C-alpha positions in Angstrom: 46.9 67.9 -3.3 43.3 67.0 -3.3 42.3 64.6 -0.5 41.2 61.7 -2.7 44.2 61.8 -5.0 47.1 59.4 -4.7 50.6 60.8 -4.8 51.4 58.6 -7.8 49.6 57.3 -10.8 49.5 53.9 -12.4 50.7 53.9 -16.0 49.0 51.3 -18.0 46.8 48.4 -16.7 46.8 47.6 -13.0 47.8 44.0 -12.3 46.7 41.9 -9.3 49.4 40.3 -7.3 47.8 36.8 -7.8 46.8 37.2 -11.4 48.8 34.2 -12.5 46.8 31.9 -10.2 43.3 30.7 -10.9 40.7 31.0 -8.2 39.3 27.8 -6.6 40.3 24.9 -4.3 43.6 23.1 -4.5 43.6 19.3 -4.8 44.8 19.0 -1.2 42.0 21.1 0.1 39.4 19.0 -1.8 40.9 15.7 -0.4 40.9 17.0 3.1 37.2 18.1 2.8 36.2 14.7 1.3 38.1 12.9 4.1 36.3 14.9 6.8 32.9 14.3 5.2 33.6 10.6 4.9 34.7 10.2 8.5 31.6 12.1 9.7 29.2 9.9 7.7 30.9 6.7 8.9 30.5 7.8 12.5 26.9 8.7 12.0 26.2 5.3 10.3 28.0 3.4 13.1 25.8 5.2 15.6 22.6 4.4 13.7 23.7 0.7 13.4 24.2 0.5 17.1 20.7 1.9 17.7 19.2 -0.7 15.3 20.9 -3.6 17.1 19.8 -2.3 20.5 16.2 -1.9 19.2 16.2 -5.5 17.8 17.6 -6.9 21.1 14.9 -5.0 23.1 12.2 -6.3 20.8 13.5 -9.9 21.2 13.5 -9.4 25.0 9.9 -8.2 24.9 8.8 -11.2 22.9 10.6 -13.5 25.3 8.7 -11.9 28.2 5.4 -12.2 26.4 6.1 -15.9 25.7 7.0 -16.5 29.3 3.8 -14.9 30.5 1.7 -16.9 28.0 3.3 -20.2 29.2 2.7 -19.3 32.8 -0.9 -18.4 32.1 -1.5 -21.7 30.2 0.0 -23.6 33.1 -2.1 -21.8 35.6 -5.5 -21.9 33.7 -5.2 -25.5 32.6 -4.3 -26.7 36.0 -1.6 -28.9 34.4 1.2 -30.5 36.3 3.2 -30.9 33.2 3.7 -28.7 30.1 5.9 -29.8 27.2 8.9 -27.8 26.5 9.3 -26.2 23.1 12.4 -25.1 21.2 11.1 -24.7 17.7 9.1 -21.5 17.8 10.2 -19.0 15.1 9.1 -15.4 15.2 10.5 -12.8 12.7 13.3 -15.1 11.8 14.5 -15.7 15.4 14.1 -19.2 17.0 12.6 -19.1 20.4 12.1 -21.9 22.9 11.1 -22.4 26.6 11.5 -24.8 29.4 9.0 -25.0 32.3 10.2 -26.2 35.7 8.3 -26.4 38.9 8.8 -27.8 42.3 6.9 -27.9 45.6 7.9 -25.4 48.2 8.6 -26.8 51.7 9.4 -23.5 53.4 6.0 -21.9 53.9 6.7 -19.8 57.0 6.2 -16.5 55.2 2.7 -17.3 53.7 -0.7 -16.8 55.3 -2.1 -19.7 57.2 -5.5 -19.5 55.6 -3.9 -20.2 52.2 -1.9 -23.1 53.6 -4.9 -24.7 55.5 -6.8 -25.2 52.2 -4.7 -28.4 51.6 -3.2 -27.0 48.5 0.6 -27.0 48.1 2.8 -24.2 47.0 4.6 -24.6 43.7 7.4 -22.5 42.4 6.9 -22.3 38.7 9.8 -21.1 36.5 9.8 -20.5 32.8 13.1 -20.0 31.0 12.7 -18.6 27.5 15.8 -18.8 25.3 16.4 -17.5 21.8 19.2 -17.0 19.3 21.8 -19.3 18.0 24.7 -21.0 19.7 27.1 -19.7 21.1 25.1 -16.4 21.6 22.1 -18.0 23.1 20.2 -15.5 25.3 17.6 -16.3 28.0 14.9 -14.7 30.1 13.5 -16.2 33.3 10.1 -15.5 34.8 8.9 -17.3 37.9 5.9 -17.2 40.2 4.4 -19.1 43.1 1.1 -21.0 42.6 -1.2 -22.8 45.0 -2.0 -26.3 43.8 
């Protein structure tokens, strides 16, 4: 027998074992694939949404810091003993406000004598910036010590 010859021959047309089935995906396979893709996209969108909220919160915190620095600078450069509080500043749709508090320091042991001999008093100046809506009101506090 020749090496490439089979010991039997097919009579007629050769048939595939799966010739009665059509090629392609079943409905169940398609549903599973769609479910996996949907869950993956929902997880990606949830992650991106969290990043957006974190970025907005960081931006609001930066604005609050800049507002506190501005109020302290105004207080220091104008040599005022009183600055009106504000609660109606709106920036990018967010309502900001601040309260300025100051009091004279009596405990001056840790300060240089030359500064204390000038006759000026030490004042602790504190700016509290708040923003948002109730009950989720957020705040940022910045304080410094000034000679007056």
